[in-house]
C-alpha positions in Angstrom: -3.5 -3.7 27.5 -4.9 -1.4 24.8 -2.1 0.0 22.6 -1.9 3.7 21.5 -2.6 2.5 17.9 -5.8 0.7 19.0 -6.9 3.8 20.9 -6.3 6.0 17.8 -8.1 3.7 15.4 -11.0 3.5 17.9 -11.3 7.2 18.2 -10.4 8.9 14.9 -11.2 12.4 16.3 -8.7 12.1 19.1 -5.3 13.8 19.3 -3.6 10.4 18.9 -5.4 9.8 15.7 -4.7 13.3 14.3 -1.0 12.8 15.0 -1.1 9.3 13.4 -2.7 10.7 10.3 -0.1 13.4 9.9 2.7 11.0 10.7 1.6 8.7 7.9 1.9 11.6 5.4 5.2 13.0 6.6 6.9 9.6 6.9 5.5 8.8 3.5 7.0 11.9 2.0 10.4 11.9 3.7 10.9 8.4 5.0 11.9 7.4 8.5 15.4 9.0 8.4 14.2 12.2 6.7 11.4 12.8 9.2 11.7 14.4 12.6 9.1 14.4 15.4 9.3 18.2 15.3 8.2 18.1 11.7 5.2 16.0 12.6 4.3 18.1 15.6 4.5 21.3 13.5 2.2 19.9 10.9 -0.3 18.9 13.6 0.0 22.2 15.3 1.1 20.9 18.7 4.3 21.1 20.8 6.8 18.3 20.8 5.9 17.3 24.3 2.3 16.6 23.3 3.5 14.3 20.6 5.8 12.4 23.0 3.0 12.1 25.5 0.7 10.4 22.9 3.3 8.3 21.0 6.7 8.2 22.6 9.8 8.3 20.5 9.9 8.5 16.7 10.5 4.8 16.3 7.4 4.0 18.3 5.3 6.3 16.1 6.8 4.9 12.9 6.1 1.4 14.0 2.5 2.4 14.7 2.3 3.9 11.2 3.5 0.7 9.6 1.0 -1.4 11.6 -1.8 1.1 10.8 -1.1 0.9 7.0 -0.8 -2.9 7.1 -4.2 -3.2 8.8 -5.7 -0.8 6.3 -4.3 -2.8 3.4 -5.6 -6.0 4.8 -9.1 -4.6 5.1 -9.0 -3.2 1.6 -7.9 -6.5 0.1 -10.8 -8.2 1.9 -13.2 -5.6 0.5 -11.8 -6.3 -3.0 -12.0 -10.0 -2.5 -15.7 -9.8 -1.6 -16.4 -7.9 -4.8 -14.4 -10.1 -7.2 -15.0 -13.5 -5.7 -16.3 -16.1 -8.2 -15.8 -13.8 -11.3 -13.7 -14.7 -14.3 -10.0 -13.8 -13.9 -10.1 -11.0 -16.4 -13.1 -9.4 -14.7 -11.4 -9.8 -11.3 -8.3 -8.0 -12.5 -10.3 -5.2 -14.1 -12.3 -4.5 -10.9 -9.3 -5.0 -8.6 -7.1 -2.6 -10.5 -9.9 0.1 -10.3 -10.5 -0.4 -6.6 -6.8 -0.6 -5.5 -5.6 2.3 -7.6 -8.4 4.5 -6.4 -7.6 3.6 -2.8 -3.9 4.1 -3.2 -4.2 7.4 -5.0 -6.3 8.5 -2.0 -3.6 7.3 0.4 -0.3 7.7 -1.6 1.7 7.4 1.6 1.1 3.7 1.5 2.9 3.2 -1.8 5.6 5.7 -0.8 6.3 3.9 2.5 6.3 0.4 0.9 8.8 1.5 -1.8 10.9 3.4 0.8 10.8 0.4 3.1 11.8 -2.2 0.6 13.9 -0.4 -2.0 15.6 2.3 0.1 19.2 1.9 1.2 18.4 2.9 4.7 16.3 0.6 7.0 15.0 1.0 10.5 15.3 -1.4 13.4 11.8 -1.0 14.8 11.1 -4.8 14.5 7.8 -4.0 12.6 7.2 -4.5 9.0 4.5 -4.8 6.3 3.1 -8.3 6.1 3.9 -8.4 2.4 4.4 -12.2 2.1 1.0 -12.7 3.6 -0.6 -10.2 1.2 1.2 -11.8 -1.8 -0.2 -15.3 -1.0 -3.7 -13.9 -0.4 -3.7 -12.2 -3.8 -2.3 -15.2 -5.5 -5.1 -17.4 -4.1 -7.7 -14.7 -5.0 -6.5 -14.8 -8.6 -6.6 -18.6 -8.7 -2.8 -18.7 -9.2 -2.8 -21.2 -6.4 -5.3 -23.1 -4.3 -3.6 -22.8 -1.0 -2.2 -19.5 0.2 0.0 -21.3 2.7 1.8 -23.0 -0.2 1.8 -20.4 -2.9 4.4 -21.3 -5.5 7.3 -18.9 -6.2 6.1 -18.3 -9.7 2.7 -17.2 -8.5 4.2 -14.9 -5.8 6.5 -13.4 -8.4 3.6 -12.6 -10.7 1.7 -10.9 -7.8 4.8 -8.9 -7.0 4.8 -7.7 -10.6 1.3 -6.4 -10.2 2.0 -4.8 -6.8 5.2 -3.1 -8.0 3.5 -1.7 -11.1 0.7 -0.1 -9.1 2.9 1.3 -6.4 5.4 2.8 -8.8 2.6 4.6 -10.7 1.2 5.9 -7.4 4.5 6.9 -5.8 5.8 8.4 -9.1 2.7 10.6 -9.7 4.5 14.0 -9.2 7.3 12.9 -11.5 5.3 11.3 -14.2 2.5 13.8 -14.6 4.7 16.7 -15.8 6.6 14.4 -18.0 3.3 13.2 -19.6 1.8 16.7 -19.5 -1.3 15.3 -17.7 -3.6 16.7 -15.1 -4.4 14.4 -12.2 -7.7 13.0 -13.4 -6.2 12.1 -16.7 -3.2 10.6 -15.1 -5.3 8.3 -12.8 -7.4 7.2 -15.7 -4.4 6.5 -17.9 -2.7 4.5 -15.0 -5.7 2.3 -14.8 -5.9 1.8 -18.6 -2.2 1.1 -18.8 -2.3 -1.4 -16.0 -5.2 -3.2 -17.5 -3.6 -3.2 -21.0 -0.5 -4.9 -19.6 -1.8 -7.1 -16.8 -5.1 -8.5 -18.0 -3.7 -10.2 -21.2 -0.7 -11.3 -19.2 -2.9 -13.3 -16.8 -5.5 -14.6 -19.2 -5.6 -18.3 -19.7 -4.9 -18.1 -23.4 -1.8 -16.0 -22.8 -0.4 -18.4 -20.1 -1.0 -21.4 -22.4 0.9 -19.8 -25.3 3.9 -18.8 -23.1 4.0 -21.8 -20.8 3.3 -19.7 -17.7 0.9 -22.2 -16.2 
């Protein structure tokens, strides 16, 4: 049986897809508990019964949003891997930081939802979640931190988490950090990339790992 999410992804001009797109943004801004279906319906410009017809209850729509974002992240990571495969680690990081930050700045609800999901005090009981452990192991293998993603060591996974958390915090904190730094958006995005590269590329270079014992 084709799910509502599969229908929405197959037909991006459909009402299902329009509701899903708005729901991603609203859930990303207010979280699960701060969002109501009426808020989403109002943003779409439909009545609440139309939303229920297409997606059911709020928990059903939220679960679809989580799965939709997870699938988008998986595809983006595959795109990045195709570009960086076989290149030196420093070059991989340089390219990957550019590609992932550009993508996440275009879709900030992804970073917002990930941080809300894993660091918020309130959780949902939808039974759906981001496949973060799978992503961590994929990235670790792509960076040559391990040879087998099925057995990625804890140290490698922790290093990948450091990268992911740094990126997501800069994305999610944009509206807070820009005024603090007195930056316009283009300058902020450029500075985020430069700062991430300044911190992360030396940290993962072979010479750095030899000197610190992080091998």
